C-alpha positions in Angstrom: 0.0 0.0 0.0 1.3 3.4 -0.9 1.2 5.7 2.1 2.2 9.1 0.8 -0.4 11.7 -0.3 0.1 11.3 -4.0 2.0 9.2 -6.4 4.7 11.3 -8.0 4.1 12.1 -11.7 7.5 10.7 -12.7 6.9 7.6 -10.6 3.6 7.0 -12.4 5.3 7.7 -15.7 8.1 5.3 -15.1 5.6 2.6 -14.1 3.6 3.0 -17.3 6.2 4.4 -19.8 6.1 1.4 -22.1 2.8 2.1 -23.8 3.7 5.8 -24.0 7.0 5.1 -25.8 5.5 2.4 -28.1 2.6 4.6 -28.9 4.9 7.5 -29.8 7.0 5.4 -32.1 3.9 3.8 -33.7 2.2 7.2 -34.3 5.4 8.8 -35.6 5.8 6.0 -38.1 2.3 6.5 -39.4 2.7 10.3 -39.6 6.0 9.9 -41.5 4.4 7.6 -44.0 1.6 10.0 -44.5 3.9 13.0 -44.9 6.4 11.5 -47.3 4.5 8.9 -49.2 1.1 10.4 -49.0 -0.6 7.1 -48.1 -4.2 7.6 -47.4 -4.1 6.1 -43.9 -6.5 8.3 -42.0 -10.0 7.3 -40.9 -12.8 9.6 -39.7 -12.5 10.6 -36.1 -16.3 10.3 -35.3 -16.6 6.5 -35.3 -13.3 6.3 -33.5 -14.7 8.5 -30.8 -17.6 6.2 -30.4 -15.2 3.2 -30.0 -13.2 5.2 -27.4 -16.3 5.9 -25.3 -17.2 2.2 -25.3 -13.7 1.2 -24.3 -13.6 3.9 -21.6 -16.9 2.5 -20.1 -15.5 -1.0 -20.2 -12.3 0.1 -18.5 -14.4 1.9 -15.9 -16.4 -1.3 -15.2 -13.1 -3.3 -14.9 -11.5 -0.8 -12.6 -14.6 -0.6 -10.3 -14.7 -4.4 -10.1 -11.0 -4.6 -9.3 -11.3 -1.9 -6.6 -14.2 -3.9 -5.1 -11.9 -6.9 -4.7 -9.2 -4.7 -3.0 -11.7 -3.0 -0.7 -13.3 -6.4 0.2 -9.9 -7.7 1.1 -9.3 -4.7 3.3 -12.6 -5.2 5.1 -11.8 -8.8 5.7 -8.5 -8.0 7.4 -10.2 -5.2 9.3 -12.6 -7.8 10.6 -9.6 -9.8 11.7 -8.3 -6.9 13.7 -11.6 -6.5 15.6 -12.1 -10.2 16.2 -8.5 -10.7 17.3 -8.8 -7.9 19.9 -12.0 -9.4 21.1 -10.3 -12.8 21.3 -7.4 -11.3 23.2 -9.7 -9.6 25.7 -11.7 -12.7 26.2 -8.7 -14.9 26.9 -7.3 -12.4 29.4 -10.7 -12.1 31.1 -11.9 -15.7 30.9 -8.9 -17.9 31.7 -8.3 -18.3 35.4 -6.6 -20.8 37.7 -3.2 -22.3 38.0 -0.6 -21.2 35.4 -3.1 -18.8 33.9 -0.3 -16.4 32.7 1.4 -19.2 30.8 -1.9 -20.3 29.3 -2.9 -16.8 28.2 0.5 -16.4 26.6 0.2 -19.8 24.8 -3.3 -19.0 23.4 -2.4 -15.5 22.2 0.9 -16.6 20.7 -0.9 -19.4 18.8 -3.3 -16.8 17.4 -0.3 -14.7 16.3 1.1 -17.8 14.7 -2.2 -18.3 12.8 -2.0 -14.7 11.5 1.7 -15.3 10.5 0.9 -18.5 8.6 -2.2 -16.9 6.9 -0.3 -13.8 5.6 2.5 -16.0 4.3 -0.1 -18.2 2.5 -1.8 -15.1 1.0 1.5 -14.0 -0.5 2.2 -17.3 -2.3 2.3 -16.7 -6.1 -0.6 -17.6 -8.4 -0.3 -18.0 -12.2 -2.4 -15.0 -12.9 -0.5 -12.6 -10.6 2.3 -10.2 -11.5 5.1 -12.3 -10.1 7.9 -10.9 -12.2 7.0 -7.3 -11.4 6.8 -8.1 -7.7 10.1 -10.0 -7.4 12.2 -7.3 -9.1 11.0 -4.5 -7.0 13.2 -3.6 -4.0 10.2 -2.8 -1.7 8.3 -6.0 -2.6 8.2 -8.8 0.0 10.0 -12.1 -0.6 7.6 -14.3 1.4 6.6 -16.2 -1.7 10.2 -17.1 -2.5 11.2 -18.2 1.0 7.8 -19.5 2.2 8.9 -22.7 4.0 12.1 -21.4 5.5 10.7 -18.0 6.4 7.4 -19.3 7.8 9.1 -21.9 9.9 11.5 -19.3 11.4 8.7 -17.0 12.3 6.4 -19.6 13.7 9.1 -20.9 15.9 8.8 -17.7 17.9 5.2 -18.5 18.9 4.7 -22.3 18.8 6.5 -25.1 20.7 8.9 -27.3 18.7 6.5 -30.3 19.0 3.5 -28.4 17.6 5.6 -26.8 14.9 6.9 -30.2 13.8 3.3 -31.6 13.7 2.2 -28.8 11.3 4.9 -29.5 8.8 3.0 -32.2 7.0 -0.1 -30.1 6.3 -0.8 -28.1 3.1 -2.8 -25.4 4.9 -0.9 -24.6 8.1 -3.2 -21.7 9.1 -6.2 -24.0 9.1 -4.5 -26.6 11.3 -3.3 -23.9 13.8 -6.9 -22.9 14.4 -7.8 -26.6 14.8 -5.1 -26.9 17.5 -6.4 -23.7 19.1 -9.9 -25.2 19.2 -8.6 -28.4 20.7 -6.6 -26.5 23.3 -9.7 -24.5 24.3 -11.6 -27.6 24.8 -8.9 -29.0 27.0 -9.0 -25.9 29.2 -12.8 -26.2 29.5 -12.4 -29.9 30.5 -9.9 -28.7 33.2 -12.6 -26.2 34.5 -10.6 -23.1 33.8 -13.9 -21.5 32.6 -17.5 -22.5 32.2 -19.5 -23.6 29.1 -20.8 -20.1 28.2 -17.3 -18.6 28.0 -16.1 -21.7 26.1 -18.8 -21.2 23.5 -17.9 -17.5 23.2 -14.3 -18.4 22.5 -15.3 -21.1 20.0 -17.5 -18.6 18.2 -14.5 -16.4 17.8 -12.6 -19.4 16.3 -15.5 -19.7 13.8 -15.1 -16.0 12.8 -11.4 -16.5 12.2 -12.2 -19.5 9.9 -14.7 -17.3 8.1 -12.2 -14.5 7.6 -9.6 -16.9 6.4 -12.0 -18.5 4.0 -13.0 -15.1 2.6 -9.3 -14.2 2.1 -8.7 -17.5 0.4 -11.6 -16.9 -1.9 -10.1 -13.7 -3.2 -6.6 -15.2 -3.4 -7.5 -18.4 -5.2 -10.3 -17.2 -7.5 -8.9 -14.7 -10.0 -10.7 -11.8 -11.5 -12.6 -13.5 -14.4 -10.1 -13.6 -17.2 -12.7 -13.0 -19.9 -13.3 -9.5 -18.4 -9.6 -8.8 -17.9 -8.5 -10.0 -21.3 -11.3 -8.2 -23.2 -10.4 -4.9 -21.6 -6.8 -5.4 -22.6 -7.5 -6.3 -26.2 -10.1 -3.6 -26.7 -7.6 -1.1 -25.5 -5.0 -2.3 -28.0 -7.5 -2.2 -30.9 -8.7 1.3 -30.0 -5.2 2.7 -29.5 -4.1 1.2 -32.8 -6.7 3.4 -34.6 -6.0 6.6 -32.6 -3.1 7.9 -34.8 -5.2 7.1 -37.9 -8.0 9.2 -36.6 -5.7 12.1 -35.8 -4.3 12.0 -39.3 -7.6 13.4 -40.5 -7.1 16.4 -38.1 -3.4 17.1 -38.4 -2.5 17.7 -42.0 1.0 18.4 -43.6 -0.3 21.9 -44.6 -0.4 22.8 -40.9 3.4 23.2 -40.8 5.2 22.3 -37.5 1.9 21.7 -35.8 1.5 18.6 -37.9 4.2 16.9 -35.8 2.1 17.4 -32.6 0.0 14.6 -33.9 2.3 11.8 -32.8 2.7 13.4 -29.4 -1.0 13.7 -28.8 -1.6 10.2 -30.1 1.0 8.9 -27.6 -0.7 10.7 -24.8 -4.1 9.3 -25.6 -2.7 5.8 -25.9 -0.9 6.3 -22.6 -4.0 7.4 -20.8 -6.0 4.4 -21.9 -3.3 1.9 -21.1 -2.7 3.6 -17.7 -6.4 3.1 -16.8 -6.2 -0.5 -17.9 -3.0 -1.1 -15.9 -4.4 0.4 -12.8 -7.3 -2.0 -12.9 -5.0 -4.9 -13.7 -2.9 -4.3 -10.7 -5.9 -3.9 -8.4 -7.3 -7.3 -9.1 -5.0 -9.2 -6.7 -4.9 -7.5 -3.3 -2.6 -10.1 -1.7 0.1 -10.6 -4.4 2.7 -8.3 -2.8 2.9 -5.4 -5.2 2.4 -1.7 -5.2 -1.2 -1.3 -4.1 -1.8 -4.4 -2.0 -3.7 -4.6 1.3 -0.8 -4.2 3.9 -1.4 -7.5 5.6 2.1 -7.6 7.1 1.5 -4.3 8.8 -2.0 -5.3 9.9 -0.8 -8.5 11.4 2.0 -6.7 13.2 -0.5 -4.3 14.7 -2.6 -7.2 16.0 0.5 -8.8 17.5 1.4 -5.6 19.3 -2.2 -5.3 20.7 -2.3 -8.9 21.9 1.1 -9.0 23.5 0.5 -5.7 25.3 -2.7 -7.3 26.8 -0.5 -9.8 28.7 2.2 -7.3 29.5 4.7 -9.2 27.3 8.3 -8.2 26.8 10.3 -7.4 23.6 7.2 -6.3 21.8 8.1 -5.5 18.1 7.6 -2.0 16.7 4.9 -1.3 14.1 5.9 -2.0 10.5 7.2 1.1 8.8 6.8 2.2 5.2 9.8 1.8 2.9 10.0 4.4 0.1 6.3 5.2 0.8 5.2 1.5 0.5 3.7 -0.3 3.4 3.5 -4.1 3.2 
């Protein structure tokens, strides 16, 4: 997630410069052919304008749908924040008896382990995501590339060696951590550390965590329908291919030096349309670890700080800070 007030113009330009440069070269070639060879390449601008309006509407639909996916992902992780705080307060209030400090710490640490495993799983690469763009960026996370090693190292801070070893055989570690949490809560109930009503409240919170995890997995594992994404891309290419031909009707060689503004204006129009398409394209996958993702690492760290402060823990980490304006 970008945290500064605005993206810089040159930052945006650098991110999307390819269609601008290609469009400039393409338009300049057509204008040169028209100027020196007098090829009748131009087409009326009126039908081209109708096509441009249709493409713009379609890009608007795609961008709105992509934004909905990102905003839904943010709401899901916002729900995790609220439910995690409630769980922490419930554990601190409900658990009583012998060794209650150790038990509270165990339960809250296991919850932090669940958040850690889930955010690692959310950052695993999918075929439809922008893997190459993420890997080559200095501010992008590398959790996908060092998943097993990095996850094991982090989980070892919160789980016992025995429990961590038992999780290594499972494909969905986050799911199994919640299962272990549920079993542990039942053991505590059987030991009469709290009564049935409080046990059901804690189990209900486990249910909400499963729901939040399932919602996140739905967005992660089901891509934005490719027919919509691909159609927007190809319609943009078709429209932009005709833009210089339409401007040839407006900019004539008899206009003198102003004739050579045609390729520049064509390139700008092409750049605008491809920029809109690219914004939607990079908003489809809010967990892939690129520029405008939901900052699940920072959210998880915030939850960890809240929970550990509830039990007056030591060596509490600091909030995640933005790097070059990007918060992951």
